[in-house]
N, C-alpha and C positions, 0 to 999 in steps of 0.2 A: 367505499371508504378508502381514502388514500393512506398508504403506508408512510409513517414518519421515517425520515432518513436517520440512520444512526451516526454517531460521531465518526466511526470507522469509514462508513460509506462517504460521508462528507470529506473526510481527510483524503480518501482515495480520489475523489473527483477533483479536489484542489491540487493534489500532487500530479494527477494526469494533466490537468489544465496547465500547470506550471512547466510541464515538459515541453510545451509549445511556446509559452510566454517567456520563461526564464527570467522572472522578475524577483524582487525581494519578497520575503514573507509578509512584510507590512503591506506592500502593494497588493499582494495576493489576497490578504484578509480584507483589505478595503474593497476590492472587487467582489469578494464573496459575500460581504455584508449587504450588497445590493441584489443578490440573487436569492429569489424566494425558494425556500426548501432546503437550502444549505444550513446545516446546524453548525454554528460557529461558537461552540462551547469551549471551555478550558481544555477539555480532553482532545477536542479536534485540533485546537491550536498547538497543544503540546505534541501531538502525534505528527502533525505537519512539520513543525520545527525540528523534531527529532529526525525525521527523514531528511530534511534539507541540510541539517548540520552534519549528518553522517552518511551522506549519499555515496561518497567514494568508498567507504568501508563496506556499505551494503552492496554496492556494485561488485566488489571483490568476492563477497560471499555468494551472490547470485551466480557469478561467473564460475566459481569453483564447484557449485552444486548443479549447474546446468550442463550436463554431460553431452547433450546432443546439439545444443545451440550456443553459438558465441553470443556474448552480451549484446553486441551490435545487431544481432538478428532476432532478439526477443522483442515482440511487439510492445509498444509503450503501455498499452492497457495492462498487459501481464506484469511488466516491470513495476507499474504503480501499485498493483495489488501486492506483489512481493515486497516492495519497499515498506508498505505499512505493516505487514505481518512481521517481517524481520525486525523492523524498528521496535515494535511492541515486545517481541521476544527478547531482544537484547537490552533495551533501555527502559522497560517498564516492568519492574518486578512484581507488580500487582496483577499482571495478566499472564496466566499460565500459557505455555506454548501451544497446548492443544486447543485452547480457546482462540488464540490468534490465528491458528491454522484453519480452524473451522469457520471463523468469520471470513477469512480470505477466500476460502472455497465458496462460501455463500455469495460473496460479492462477484466472484468469477462466474458463478452460475447465472447471476442476474445480467451481467454485462458482456460476458464472453461466450465463446463456443465451447463445445464439449472437449475439444482438444486443449483449450486453454485451461479448463478445470483440471484435467489430468496432469498437464505440465506443472501448474502451480502446486497442486497437491504433491506431486513427485519431488519437486525442488524443496518445498517446505518440509516434507517428511524426511528427506535425506538430511537436511540442515538440522532439524530437531533431534534426530538420532545421533548426530555428531556432538551434541552439547553434553 
């Protein structure tokens, strides 16, 4: 039985894709509508737009909590996961920080390496403690 993709995982894949395409969110959603398996729900669209609209601010947060790696040296996969978690923590008051972090860690376990999981958990843990 195939596991259904969550809105967070869909948002992560769209943000990751857009790191290479760098197109408008409308164009990104048009492409996503043609990809089987991508959940293009209101929550997905809101989360992707939240990341795109606040990317500079989120980059500054990632840079300030990534003690060992400069922003330019963080793999795109990790940045995309951090983007969605930080966007949810900052801009969606319906999502508790611990839920956003847990979901980000689960996505990193699915798509990343063990070192990615530790890095993402560390950055998000430090960030959430600062709030």
